[in-house]
N, C-alpha and C positions, 0 to 999 in steps of 0.2 A: 738138831734139834731146835725146835720154834721155845721162843722163851714166854711164861704164860705172861698174860696184861698186867696181871697182880703181883708180879714179882715187887720185892722193896726195893728202894734203894740200896744200891750197895751190895747187889745181887753177882754171884761171879758168871760172868756168862760163858767167857774163852780163857785159858791161859795160851801165852804168846812166848813163843823161844825165838830169840833174836840170835843172831851169831856173825862175827867178821873175825875170818881168819887171821887179821893183822896182829901187830903186837903192838904193845906200850898204848899210847894215849888212841892211839891211830885205829887200836882194837874198840875202845869204848863207844859206844853206840845209845841213843838216846830215841825213844817212839815218841809218838804223838799221833792223835787222831784229826782227820782234816773234817774242817764242816762243824756245825754247831749241833749236835746228836745230845739225846740223853745219857751217854754213855763216857764214861774216862776211863783213861788206863794207870798203873797203876804199880810200882815197881815190885817184884813178890820177892825176887830172889835176883844172884847174878844170871843177865841175860833175859831175865823171866818177866811179862810182866802179866797183868790180871786184869781181863778186859771187865768193866763190874757196868751197873745200869748209876746213872747220877740222879733220875728222877723218875717219876713215875710213869711208865708207858700206856696208853690207850689205843686199840688195836683198832677204833673206829675211826681213828684221825691219820694214822698208820701200822697199817698192815707187816711193811717189810724195809728194812735200815740196810743200803750199802755203806759200809762201813769201812772207811781207806787208813789203813794207818798205815803212816810214814816213818822210817827207823832213818838213822842219819849217823855215821860215823863222825870221830874227833879228828880224822887226816886233814891233812893240806895235801891238797885238796878235800876235802870234803865229801866221799860218797854218800850216795840215800837209795834208797829203795821204796818201793810202798808195794802195798800186799791188800785185796780187798776182799773183806767178809761178808755175806749175803746174811740178814738173820730177820728169821720171821718172827712174826707175835702171834700168840695162839691165843684165840678169843675164851673169856672164862665164864661171863656172864648172860650169853646165849643159849637157847632151850634147843 
């Protein structure tokens, strides 16, 4: 579903669950967003992150965001994975 451009900062866009089947430190996973986007990830619960808006959105400037989330474990060697999320911004002030 698109997110309205008038969404206030800290609006939850998605909930992301990460899983690593290892044990101990190798099981610990951290996530981040690639690039400079108006979104951020916040830890929510064990292995769960919230993707939230970090600033105002403007559909006239950017109508679609491709958000790449990188997950990395604490193993040695560390393993990582990426997933992309496409988010459309809906217009609220056009007739």
